[in-house]
C-alpha positions as CSV (number, residue, x, y, z in Angstrom):
1,M,5.0,-6.1,5.2
2,M,7.9,-5.2,7.5
3,K,11.2,-5.7,5.7
4,T,14.1,-5.9,8.2
5,L,17.5,-6.1,6.6
6,F,20.5,-6.3,9.0
7,K,24.1,-5.7,7.8
8,L,26.0,-8.8,6.9
9,A,26.7,-10.7,10.1
10,L,30.4,-11.2,9.5
11,L,32.8,-11.0,12.5
12,F,35.9,-9.9,10.5
13,C,34.2,-6.7,9.4
14,I,33.6,-5.7,13.1
15,L,37.1,-6.6,14.2
16,L,38.9,-5.0,11.3
17,S,36.8,-1.8,11.5
18,S,38.0,-1.2,15.1
19,Q,41.6,-1.7,14.0
20,V,41.3,0.7,11.1
21,R,40.0,3.5,13.2
22,A,43.3,3.4,15.2
23,Q,45.5,3.7,12.1
24,N,46.1,6.2,9.4
25,I,44.0,5.5,6.3
26,S,46.5,7.3,4.1
27,Q,49.3,5.1,5.4
28,L,47.4,1.9,4.7
29,R,46.7,3.1,1.1
30,S,50.4,3.9,0.7
31,T,51.3,0.4,1.9
32,V,48.9,-1.3,-0.5
33,N,50.0,0.7,-3.5
34,S,53.7,1.0,-3.0
35,G,54.8,-1.2,-0.1
36,S,57.7,-3.7,-0.6
37,N,56.3,-6.4,1.7
38,D,53.4,-8.3,0.0
39,T,52.2,-9.7,3.3
40,L,51.8,-6.2,4.8
41,R,50.2,-5.1,1.6
42,L,47.6,-7.9,1.8
43,N,46.7,-7.2,5.5
44,S,46.4,-3.5,4.7
45,A,44.1,-4.3,1.8
46,K,41.9,-6.4,4.1
47,Q,41.7,-3.6,6.6
48,L,40.8,-1.0,3.9
49,F,38.1,-3.3,2.5
50,A,36.5,-3.5,6.0
51,Q,36.7,0.3,6.3
52,Y,34.9,0.9,3.0
53,V,32.5,-2.0,2.5
54,Y,29.5,-0.1,3.9
55,S,30.4,3.4,2.8
56,K,32.4,3.3,-0.5
57,V,31.6,-0.1,-2.0
58,D,33.5,0.5,-5.2
59,S,36.7,1.2,-3.2
60,A,35.9,-1.9,-1.2
61,I,35.8,-4.0,-4.4
62,Y,39.1,-2.6,-5.5
63,Y,40.8,-3.6,-2.2
64,A,39.1,-7.1,-2.3
65,E,40.6,-7.6,-5.7
66,K,44.0,-6.6,-4.3
67,V,43.5,-9.3,-1.6
68,V,42.9,-11.9,-4.3
69,E,45.9,-10.7,-6.4
70,L,48.3,-10.6,-3.4
71,G,47.0,-14.0,-2.2
72,E,47.8,-15.5,-5.6
73,T,51.3,-13.8,-5.6
74,L,52.0,-15.2,-2.2
75,S,50.6,-18.7,-3.1
76,M,48.2,-18.5,-0.2
77,P,44.9,-20.2,-1.3
78,K,43.1,-19.3,1.9
79,Q,43.8,-15.6,1.4
80,V,42.6,-15.9,-2.2
81,S,39.4,-17.4,-0.8
82,S,39.1,-14.5,1.7
83,G,39.4,-12.0,-1.2
84,I,36.7,-13.9,-3.2
85,Q,34.5,-13.8,-0.1
86,Y,35.0,-10.1,0.2
87,L,34.0,-9.6,-3.4
88,G,30.8,-11.5,-2.9
89,I,29.9,-9.4,0.1
90,A,30.8,-6.1,-1.7
91,Y,28.7,-7.0,-4.8
92,T,25.8,-7.9,-2.5
93,I,25.9,-4.5,-0.9
94,K,26.3,-2.9,-4.3
95,G,23.1,-4.7,-5.5
96,D,24.7,-6.9,-8.2
97,F,23.3,-10.1,-6.7
98,E,24.1,-12.3,-9.7
99,K,27.8,-11.5,-9.6
100,A,27.9,-11.8,-5.8
101,G,26.4,-15.2,-6.1
102,E,29.0,-16.3,-8.6
103,Y,31.9,-15.4,-6.2
104,M,30.2,-17.0,-3.2
105,R,29.5,-20.3,-5.0
106,Q,33.1,-20.3,-6.1
107,N,34.1,-20.0,-2.5
108,L,31.7,-22.7,-1.4
109,S,33.2,-25.2,-3.9
110,Y,36.7,-24.4,-2.5
111,Y,35.6,-25.2,1.1
112,E,33.7,-28.3,0.0
113,G,36.9,-29.6,-1.7
114,L,38.8,-29.0,1.6
115,G,36.0,-30.6,3.7
116,D,35.9,-27.4,5.8
117,S,32.4,-27.6,7.3
118,L,32.6,-24.4,9.3
119,N,33.6,-22.2,6.4
120,M,31.0,-24.0,4.3
121,A,28.4,-22.9,6.8
122,Y,29.7,-19.3,6.8
123,T,29.6,-19.2,3.0
124,L,26.1,-20.7,2.9
125,N,25.1,-17.9,5.4
126,N,26.6,-15.3,3.0
127,I,24.8,-16.8,0.0
128,G,21.6,-16.6,2.0
129,M,22.3,-13.0,2.8
130,N,22.8,-12.3,-0.9
131,Y,19.4,-13.7,-1.7
132,L,17.9,-11.9,1.3
133,Y,19.0,-8.6,-0.1
134,A,17.7,-9.7,-3.5
135,E,14.3,-10.4,-1.8
136,D,14.3,-14.0,-2.9
137,W,13.0,-15.2,0.5
138,V,12.6,-18.9,-0.3
139,T,16.1,-19.5,-1.7
140,S,17.5,-17.3,1.1
141,S,15.9,-19.4,3.9
142,E,17.0,-22.6,2.2
143,N,20.7,-21.6,2.4
144,F,20.4,-20.3,6.0
145,L,18.7,-23.6,7.1
146,Q,21.4,-25.6,5.4
147,A,24.0,-23.5,7.3
148,I,22.2,-24.1,10.6
149,R,22.2,-27.9,10.0
150,I,26.0,-27.8,9.5
151,K,26.6,-25.7,12.5
152,E,24.3,-27.8,14.8
153,A,26.2,-30.9,13.6
154,L,29.5,-29.3,14.5
155,I,28.1,-28.5,18.0
156,R,26.8,-32.0,18.5
157,S,30.1,-33.5,17.5
158,G,31.8,-31.6,20.3
159,N,34.3,-30.0,17.9
160,S,32.7,-26.5,18.2
161,T,30.6,-24.5,20.5
162,S,27.6,-22.2,19.6
163,A,30.0,-19.2,20.0
164,D,32.5,-20.8,17.6
165,V,30.1,-21.3,14.8
166,D,28.1,-18.1,15.5
167,L,24.8,-20.0,15.4
168,A,22.8,-17.0,16.7
169,S,23.6,-14.9,13.5
170,T,22.2,-17.6,11.2
171,L,19.1,-18.1,13.3
172,L,18.5,-14.3,13.1
173,N,18.8,-14.5,9.3
174,V,16.1,-17.2,9.1
175,A,13.9,-15.0,11.3
176,I,14.4,-12.1,8.9
177,T,13.3,-14.2,5.9
178,Y,10.1,-15.2,7.6
179,D,9.5,-11.6,8.7
180,N,9.8,-10.5,5.1
181,Q,7.2,-13.1,4.2
182,S,4.8,-11.8,6.9
183,D,5.1,-15.2,8.6
184,T,5.0,-13.6,12.1
185,T,4.7,-16.9,14.0
186,N,7.9,-18.4,12.5
187,A,9.7,-15.1,12.6
188,E,9.0,-14.7,16.3
189,R,10.1,-18.3,16.9
190,Y,13.5,-17.9,15.3
191,F,14.1,-14.4,16.8
192,T,13.5,-16.0,20.2
193,L,15.8,-18.9,19.4
194,A,18.5,-16.5,18.3
195,L,18.0,-14.4,21.5
196,N,18.4,-17.5,23.7
197,E,21.5,-18.6,21.9
198,A,23.1,-15.1,22.1
199,E,22.2,-14.6,25.7
200,A,23.7,-18.0,26.6
201,I,27.1,-17.0,25.2
202,S,26.8,-13.3,26.2
203,D,26.8,-12.2,22.6
204,T,25.5,-8.6,23.1
205,I,25.4,-7.7,19.4
206,N,23.2,-10.6,18.4
207,V,21.1,-10.1,21.6
208,A,20.5,-6.5,20.4
209,K,19.6,-7.7,16.9
210,A,17.2,-10.4,18.2
211,K,15.5,-7.9,20.5
212,N,15.2,-5.4,17.6
213,G,13.4,-8.1,15.5
214,L,11.1,-9.0,18.4
215,G,10.4,-5.3,19.0
216,N,9.3,-4.9,15.4
217,I,7.0,-7.8,15.7
218,L,5.5,-6.4,18.9
219,M,5.0,-3.1,17.1
220,A,3.1,-4.8,14.4
221,K,0.9,-6.5,17.0
222,K,0.3,-3.1,18.6
223,R,2.0,-4.1,21.9
224,Y,3.8,-0.8,22.1
225,E,4.9,-0.8,25.7
226,Q,6.6,-4.2,25.4
227,A,8.2,-3.1,22.1
228,L,9.5,0.1,23.6
229,L,11.2,-1.9,26.4
230,Y,13.2,-3.9,23.8
231,F,14.1,-0.8,21.8
232,R,15.3,1.2,24.8
233,A,17.3,-1.8,26.0
234,I,19.3,-2.2,22.7
235,E,19.9,1.5,22.0
236,P,23.2,1.6,24.1
237,T,24.5,-1.5,22.3
238,F,24.1,-0.1,18.8
239,A,25.4,3.3,20.0
240,E,28.6,1.6,21.3
241,M,29.0,-0.3,18.0
242,N,28.5,3.0,16.2
243,D,25.9,1.3,14.0
244,L,24.2,4.5,13.0
245,F,22.1,2.6,10.3
246,S,20.3,0.5,13.0
247,L,20.2,3.4,15.5
248,G,18.3,5.5,13.0
249,K,15.7,2.8,12.6
250,I,15.4,2.3,16.4
251,Y,14.9,6.0,17.0
252,N,12.1,6.0,14.4
253,N,10.5,2.9,16.1
254,L,10.7,4.6,19.5
255,A,9.1,7.8,18.1
256,L,6.3,5.7,16.5
257,G,5.7,3.7,19.7
258,Y,5.5,6.8,21.9
259,S,3.1,8.4,19.4
260,E,0.7,5.5,19.8
261,L,1.0,6.0,23.6
262,Q,0.3,9.7,23.2
263,N,3.6,10.8,24.7
264,A,4.4,13.9,22.6
265,S,7.6,14.9,24.4
266,Q,9.2,11.5,23.8
267,V,8.1,11.4,20.2
268,I,9.8,14.8,19.6
269,A,13.0,13.7,21.4
270,Y,13.5,10.5,19.5
271,A,12.4,12.0,16.2
272,L,15.2,14.6,16.6
273,K,17.7,11.8,17.3
274,S,16.5,10.0,14.2
275,I,17.0,13.0,12.0
276,E,20.4,13.7,13.3
277,T,21.6,10.1,13.0
278,N,20.2,9.3,9.6
279,R,21.4,12.6,8.2
280,E,25.0,11.8,9.3
281,I,25.0,8.5,7.3
282,G,22.9,9.9,4.4
283,N,19.9,7.6,4.9
284,E,17.3,9.9,3.3
285,L,14.3,7.6,3.8
286,S,14.8,7.1,7.5
287,E,15.5,10.8,7.8
288,G,12.2,11.5,6.1
289,L,10.5,9.2,8.5
290,G,12.2,11.1,11.4
291,F,10.8,14.5,10.1
292,M,7.4,12.8,9.7
293,Y,7.4,11.6,13.3
294,L,8.7,15.0,14.5
295,G,5.8,16.7,12.8
296,L,3.5,14.2,14.5
297,G,5.0,14.9,17.8
298,Y,4.5,18.7,17.3
299,V,0.9,18.1,16.4
300,K,0.3,16.0,19.5
301,A,2.0,18.8,21.6
302,G,-0.2,21.5,20.0
303,R,2.8,23.2,18.3
304,F,1.0,23.5,15.0
305,N,3.3,26.0,13.2
306,E,6.4,23.8,13.9
307,A,4.4,20.8,12.8
308,I,3.7,22.4,9.4
309,S,7.2,23.4,8.7
310,T,8.6,20.0,9.8
311,S,6.0,18.1,7.8
312,Q,6.7,20.1,4.7
313,K,10.3,18.9,4.9
314,S,9.3,15.2,5.3
315,L,6.9,15.7,2.4
316,E,9.7,16.9,0.2
317,I,11.8,13.9,1.1
318,G,8.9,11.5,0.6
319,Q,8.1,12.9,-2.8
320,K,11.7,12.8,-3.9
321,L,12.0,9.1,-2.9
322,D,8.4,8.2,-3.9
323,S,7.8,6.9,-0.4
324,K,4.0,6.5,0.0
325,T,4.4,6.0,3.8
326,V,6.3,9.3,4.3
327,I,4.0,11.2,1.9
328,S,0.8,9.8,3.6
329,G,2.1,10.6,7.2
330,S,3.2,14.1,6.1
331,Y,-0.2,14.9,4.5
332,K,-2.0,13.6,7.7
333,N,0.3,15.8,9.9
334,L,-0.4,18.9,7.7
335,Y,-4.1,18.2,7.8
336,E,-4.2,18.0,11.6
337,A,-1.9,21.0,12.1
338,Y,-4.0,23.3,9.8
339,S,-7.1,22.0,11.5
340,G,-5.6,22.9,14.9
341,L,-4.8,26.5,13.6
342,G,-8.4,26.8,12.3
343,N,-7.3,27.0,8.6
344,Y,-9.9,24.6,7.4
345,R,-9.4,25.3,3.7
346,K,-5.8,24.1,3.9
347,A,-6.8,21.3,6.2
348,F,-9.4,20.1,3.7
349,E,-6.8,20.2,0.8
350,Y,-4.4,18.1,2.8
351,S,-7.1,15.7,4.0
352,V,-8.0,15.0,0.4
353,L,-4.4,14.3,-0.5
354,Y,-4.0,12.1,2.5
355,N,-7.0,10.0,1.7
356,E,-5.8,9.5,-1.9
357,V,-2.4,8.3,-0.8
358,D,-3.8,6.2,2.1
359,K,-6.1,4.4,-0.4
360,E,-3.1,3.4,-2.4
361,L,-1.3,2.1,0.7
362,Y,-4.5,0.2,1.7
363,S,-4.8,-1.4,-1.7
364,I,-1.2,-2.6,-1.6
365,E,-1.6,-3.9,1.9
366,R,-4.9,-5.7,1.0
367,A,-3.2,-7.3,-2.1
368,E,-0.4,-8.6,0.2
369,Q,-2.9,-9.9,2.8
370,I,-4.9,-11.7,0.0
371,E,-1.7,-13.2,-1.3
372,E,-0.7,-14.4,2.1
373,L,-4.2,-15.8,2.9
374,S,-4.2,-17.6,-0.5
375,A,-0.9,-19.2,0.2
376,R,-2.1,-20.4,3.7
377,Y,-5.3,-21.6,2.2
378,E,-3.5,-23.7,-0.5
379,A,-1.2,-25.2,2.2
380,E,-4.1,-26.1,4.4
381,K,-6.0,-27.5,1.4
382,R,-3.0,-29.7,0.5
383,E,-2.8,-31.0,4.1
384,T,-6.5,-31.7,4.2
385,E,-6.3,-33.6,0.9
386,I,-3.4,-35.7,2.2
387,D,-5.3,-36.5,5.4
388,Q,-8.3,-37.5,3.3
389,L,-6.2,-39.8,1.1
390,N,-4.7,-41.4,4.3
391,Q,-8.1,-41.9,5.7
392,E,-9.4,-43.5,2.5
393,K,-6.4,-45.9,2.4
394,E,-7.0,-46.8,6.0
395,L,-10.7,-47.4,5.3
396,Q,-9.9,-49.6,2.3
397,S,-7.4,-51.6,4.3
398,L,-10.0,-52.1,7.0
399,L,-12.7,-53.2,4.5
400,L,-10.3,-55.8,2.9
401,S,-9.4,-57.1,6.3
402,K,-13.0,-57.5,7.4
403,A,-13.9,-59.1,4.1
404,N,-11.6,-62.0,5.0
405,S,-13.1,-62.4,8.5
406,E,-15.4,-65.2,9.6
407,R,-19.0,-65.3,8.5
408,N,-20.4,-64.5,12.0
409,L,-19.0,-61.0,11.6
410,F,-20.9,-60.3,8.5
411,L,-24.1,-59.1,10.2
412,A,-22.1,-56.8,12.5
413,L,-20.3,-55.4,9.4
414,L,-23.6,-54.9,7.6
415,I,-25.1,-53.0,10.6
416,S,-21.9,-50.9,10.9
417,A,-22.1,-50.1,7.2
418,V,-25.8,-49.1,7.5
419,L,-25.0,-46.9,10.5
420,F,-22.0,-45.4,8.6
421,I,-24.3,-44.6,5.6
422,L,-26.9,-43.1,7.9
423,L,-24.3,-41.0,9.6
424,A,-22.7,-40.0,6.3
425,F,-26.1,-39.0,4.9
426,Y,-26.8,-37.0,8.1
427,F,-23.5,-35.2,8.0
428,Y,-23.9,-34.7,4.2
429,R,-27.3,-33.0,4.8
430,K,-25.8,-30.9,7.5
431,I,-22.9,-29.8,5.3
432,A,-25.2,-29.1,2.4
433,Q,-27.4,-27.0,4.6
434,S,-24.3,-25.1,5.9
435,R,-23.1,-24.5,2.4
436,A,-26.5,-23.3,1.3
437,Q,-26.6,-20.8,4.2
438,L,-23.1,-19.7,3.5
439,S,-24.0,-19.2,-0.2
440,E,-27.0,-17.0,0.8
441,K,-24.8,-15.0,3.1
442,N,-22.2,-14.5,0.4
443,I,-24.8,-13.3,-2.1
444,E,-26.2,-10.9,0.6
445,L,-22.7,-9.6,1.3
446,E,-22.0,-9.2,-2.4
447,N,-25.2,-7.2,-2.9
448,L,-24.4,-5.0,0.1
449,N,-20.9,-4.3,-1.3
450,K,-22.4,-3.4,-4.7
451,T,-24.9,-1.1,-3.1
452,K,-22.1,0.5,-1.0
453,D,-19.9,1.0,-4.1
454,R,-22.7,2.5,-6.1
455,F,-23.6,4.8,-3.2
456,F,-20.0,6.3,-3.0
457,A,-19.7,6.5,-6.7
458,I,-22.9,8.5,-6.9
459,V,-22.0,10.8,-4.1
460,S,-18.6,11.6,-5.8
461,H,-20.1,12.2,-9.2
462,D,-23.0,14.3,-8.1
463,L,-21.0,16.6,-5.9
464,R,-18.6,17.3,-8.7
465,G,-21.2,19.2,-10.7
466,H,-22.0,21.8,-8.1
467,I,-18.4,22.1,-7.0
468,S,-17.5,23.0,-10.6
469,A,-20.0,25.8,-10.4
470,F,-18.3,27.1,-7.4
471,Q,-15.0,26.9,-9.2
472,G,-16.4,29.0,-12.1
473,T,-17.7,31.6,-9.7
474,G,-14.3,31.6,-8.0
475,R,-12.5,32.4,-11.3
476,L,-14.9,35.4,-11.9
477,L,-14.3,36.6,-8.3
478,K,-10.5,36.5,-8.8
479,H,-10.9,38.4,-12.1
480,F,-13.1,41.2,-10.7
481,M,-10.9,41.6,-7.7
482,A,-7.9,42.1,-9.9
483,K,-9.9,44.7,-11.9
484,K,-11.3,46.2,-8.6
485,D,-14.8,46.2,-10.1
486,E,-16.9,46.4,-6.9
487,A,-20.2,46.4,-8.7
488,K,-19.5,43.1,-10.4
489,L,-18.0,41.7,-7.2
490,E,-21.3,42.3,-5.5
491,S,-23.1,40.4,-8.2
492,V,-20.6,37.5,-8.0
493,T,-21.0,37.3,-4.2
494,S,-24.8,37.0,-4.8
495,E,-24.0,34.1,-7.1
496,I,-21.8,32.5,-4.5
497,D,-24.7,32.7,-2.0
498,N,-27.1,31.3,-4.6
499,N,-24.7,28.4,-5.5
500,A,-24.3,27.6,-1.8
501,N,-28.1,27.4,-1.4
502,N,-28.4,25.2,-4.5
503,L,-25.6,22.9,-3.3
504,S,-27.3,22.5,0.1
505,H,-30.5,21.6,-1.7
506,L,-28.6,19.1,-3.8
507,L,-27.0,17.5,-0.8
508,D,-30.4,17.2,0.9
509,N,-31.8,15.5,-2.2
510,L,-28.7,13.3,-2.7
511,L,-28.5,12.1,0.8
512,Q,-32.2,11.3,0.9
513,W,-31.9,9.4,-2.3
514,S,-28.8,7.5,-1.0
515,V,-30.6,6.4,2.1
516,D,-33.5,5.2,0.0
517,Q,-31.0,3.4,-2.3
518,L,-29.5,1.5,0.7
519,Q,-32.9,0.3,1.6
520,G,-34.0,-0.4,-2.0
521,Y,-35.1,2.6,-4.2
522,D,-38.7,3.5,-3.9
523,P,-39.7,6.5,-6.2
524,K,-42.2,8.9,-4.7
525,P,-44.0,10.4,-7.7
526,E,-45.5,14.0,-7.4
527,V,-46.6,16.7,-9.8
528,I,-43.6,18.9,-10.7
529,Q,-43.5,22.2,-12.6
530,V,-40.8,21.7,-15.2
531,K,-39.8,25.3,-16.0
532,P,-38.9,26.5,-12.5
533,L,-36.8,23.4,-11.9
534,I,-34.9,23.8,-15.2
535,T,-34.4,27.6,-14.5
536,E,-33.0,26.7,-11.1
537,L,-30.5,24.3,-12.6
538,A,-29.5,26.8,-15.3
539,E,-28.7,29.4,-12.6
540,T,-26.5,26.8,-10.9
541,F,-24.6,26.1,-14.1
542,E,-24.4,29.7,-15.3
543,P,-20.9,30.5,-13.9
544,L,-19.5,27.3,-15.4
545,A,-21.1,28.0,-18.8
546,R,-20.0,31.6,-18.7
547,A,-16.4,30.5,-17.9
548,K,-16.5,28.5,-21.2
549,G,-18.2,31.3,-23.1
550,L,-21.4,29.3,-23.5
551,E,-25.0,30.6,-23.4
552,I,-27.8,28.6,-21.7
553,K,-31.1,29.1,-23.4
554,I,-34.4,27.8,-21.9
555,D,-37.6,27.3,-23.9
556,V,-40.2,25.5,-21.8
557,E,-43.9,25.9,-22.3
558,E,-45.6,27.5,-19.4
559,N,-47.4,25.2,-16.9
560,T,-45.6,22.1,-18.3
561,K,-45.9,19.5,-15.6
562,V,-44.7,15.9,-15.2
563,K,-45.5,13.2,-12.7
564,A,-42.1,11.9,-11.3
565,D,-40.0,11.6,-8.2
566,R,-38.5,15.1,-7.6
567,G,-35.1,14.0,-6.4
568,S,-34.4,11.6,-9.3
569,F,-35.9,14.1,-11.9
570,Y,-33.5,16.7,-10.6
571,V,-30.6,14.3,-11.1
572,I,-31.6,13.4,-14.7
573,L,-31.7,17.1,-15.8
574,R,-28.6,18.1,-13.9
575,N,-26.5,15.3,-15.5
576,L,-27.7,16.0,-19.0
577,M,-27.0,19.8,-18.6
578,A,-23.6,19.1,-17.0
579,N,-22.7,16.8,-19.9
580,A,-23.8,19.4,-22.5
581,I,-21.6,22.1,-21.0
582,K,-18.7,19.7,-20.5
583,F,-18.5,18.6,-24.1
584,T,-19.3,22.0,-25.8
585,E,-16.4,24.3,-26.6
586,S,-18.5,27.2,-27.8
587,G,-22.0,28.1,-28.8
588,L,-25.2,27.2,-27.1
589,V,-26.8,24.8,-24.6
590,Y,-30.5,24.7,-25.4
591,V,-33.0,23.2,-22.9
592,F,-36.6,22.9,-24.1
593,G,-39.8,21.3,-22.9
594,K,-43.2,20.6,-24.5
595,K,-46.3,18.4,-24.1
596,E,-47.0,15.8,-26.8
597,G,-50.0,13.6,-26.2
598,H,-49.9,12.0,-22.8
599,E,-46.1,12.7,-22.5
600,V,-43.9,15.6,-21.8
601,I,-40.7,15.8,-23.9
602,I,-37.7,17.5,-22.3
603,G,-34.7,18.1,-24.5
604,V,-31.1,19.1,-23.8
605,N,-29.4,20.2,-27.0
606,D,-25.8,21.4,-27.4
607,T,-23.5,22.5,-30.2
608,G,-20.6,20.4,-28.9
609,I,-18.3,17.7,-30.1
610,G,-20.9,15.0,-30.5
611,I,-20.8,11.3,-29.7
612,P,-18.9,8.7,-31.8
613,S,-21.0,6.0,-33.3
614,A,-19.0,3.3,-31.6
615,M,-19.9,4.7,-28.1
616,K,-23.7,4.9,-28.7
617,E,-24.3,1.2,-28.1
618,K,-23.0,1.3,-24.5
619,L,-23.8,5.0,-23.9
620,F,-26.0,4.4,-20.9
621,E,-23.8,1.6,-19.3
622,I,-21.1,2.1,-16.7
623,S,-17.9,1.1,-18.6
624,E,-14.3,2.4,-19.0
625,E,-14.7,2.5,-22.8
626,K,-17.1,5.4,-22.8
627,I,-15.3,7.6,-20.2
628,R,-13.7,10.7,-21.9
629,R,-12.7,14.2,-20.9
630,G,-14.6,17.4,-21.8
631,T,-13.4,20.2,-24.0
632,K,-11.5,21.8,-21.1
633,N,-10.1,18.5,-20.0
634,E,-12.8,18.1,-17.4
635,K,-12.7,14.7,-15.8
636,G,-15.7,12.3,-16.0
637,T,-16.6,9.0,-14.4
638,G,-19.1,7.6,-17.0
639,L,-21.8,7.4,-14.3
640,G,-23.9,10.5,-15.2
641,L,-25.7,9.1,-18.2
642,N,-26.3,5.8,-16.4
643,L,-28.0,7.7,-13.6
644,A,-30.1,9.6,-16.1
645,F,-31.1,6.4,-17.9
646,E,-31.9,4.5,-14.7
647,F,-33.9,7.3,-13.1
648,T,-35.9,7.9,-16.3
649,R,-36.8,4.3,-16.4
650,M,-37.8,4.2,-12.7
651,N,-40.1,7.1,-13.3
652,G,-41.9,5.2,-16.1
653,G,-40.2,7.1,-18.9
654,R,-37.6,6.6,-21.6
655,I,-34.5,8.5,-22.9
656,E,-33.3,8.9,-26.5
657,V,-30.2,10.4,-28.0
658,E,-29.5,12.0,-31.4
659,S,-25.9,13.0,-32.1
660,E,-23.5,13.9,-35.0
661,E,-19.8,14.2,-34.4
662,G,-18.6,17.8,-34.7
663,V,-22.2,19.2,-34.8
664,G,-23.8,18.5,-31.5
665,T,-26.0,16.2,-29.4
666,T,-29.6,16.2,-28.3
667,F,-31.0,14.1,-25.4
668,L,-34.8,13.6,-25.2
669,V,-36.4,12.6,-22.0
670,Y,-40.0,11.3,-22.2
671,L,-42.0,11.4,-19.0
672,I,-45.7,11.1,-18.0
673,H,-47.6,14.3,-18.3
674,A,-49.4,15.4,-15.1
């Protein structure tokens, strides 16, 4: 959701600021604090308030209080009212919205007592701004619309013109409230109304603000070329006003628009302007966005080293301010820059970070979209219900009227009723059929979503096991390099090669299984030699076990065979062995296999921490309650044992568990002997 907040649209601030720049600030302070003429002191306090309201708000509050004090001393109620108005504005900017509201409502009561409609409208506008800054969009828009009604009444009466009442500013404020509620249609409508009003009276400031709002809407609609025309047109106006706050945002929008149009040089140029402008006023968030767009421009220009250094700066700012947008954009720039330099390891690291942050942003965006759609649905539902009630009332009235008609109309009414029933039945059948079809489609879609979710969860879980093996080998490699032990380094490199082959084999099996899963899993039983497969898995996990000081022992009878699907059998054993290593601090992981009757029993025993009794009931289900970390704080998903259980069942077998806390755990897999 785009949150556009303009500075308070109060004419006195603009006028007084221009006057203060031409005078000596120290002289004004001296006049307020020690001057002998209270009228001069009051006017100096008003000018100092205007000077400080956007930069040093506490100082502005001090001078606003001086205006109230001096107005009371001079018995000038209107000056007292001005001071109270200043206090309301200052506390809004400070963020104390409750206190600001108290001052503004006090002022509103004063003008209502005087019957001063124009100042009532201005005060309602300020109250709306207070709620706008507090992000209470509904109350904000109510006050703005009330102000508009008063201003329009003054214009219709002929006592004031649009310029006199500053109608364009309040129309802008209404547009902003709709913009913040993601009501693009009404926001665009009121920005356009404000633009027309401002252009009619040659109000360049509000013309610029309206075009800025329309430009933001066009950006959201991806109509970048039109948006850029607006932003370029209003840049000189905000520069002439010295409104650096708005300029900084405009430069960022221009950089973003040109990035979408693939114009790298313009992206860089406007990003540099954004950084310079926002740094001058201390707007860190907009400065961070400027660095992020500068990094993006360098990426698009192929200047990857500059992109990296610049994106690191934007990342620091984003992390400091906890801005997900800046963090996500910085990670994306770093990922693309390192890819451009051929440093794929760093590129991969930043791509993972980018995807994690991007998912968070997507979740927030989806939640807002769902909330908006829900609100629109409820509104449409209420309108439909009202229409239906009106239709029912009309029908009842018609039936009562016809009931009093002459007897010769009875037959026609009866025929009409029969036709109506037939049509109603026909449409009812059509609606019922449509609902049934929609229900079937929803069920189908839900099943597809569940399959998709399960697929990605399995891919994530299964890859983790082998990547952990690589990590263990990496630690050994680092250790032997530090010791300069070339003999052991050679053995470790062999392990790396072996692990790579095993990982490739795993991916082949995993992807084949995933494709089968998407089409409905269909096991393909074959005769499998148990010992070679367990030995292969043990070699895969050896670096991880060695890193924890564990021994993997294999005791499988020669020529032990099972009849099962190879890919799913591999997944069963891999998950049981991975869990044994994960939850064992020291000792032994013992894998055995033997024939017993028409079955083969394959066991995985460990000397680990054991399983609490409370977890055993839901051990093979996917649930948050049974997810826990390993002895080295290894992260789990709770999916592994569910996979082992489901695949054992699919292969016509069963799985049992024996465990004692603090002693260890044994998993027994029973499969058909081949």
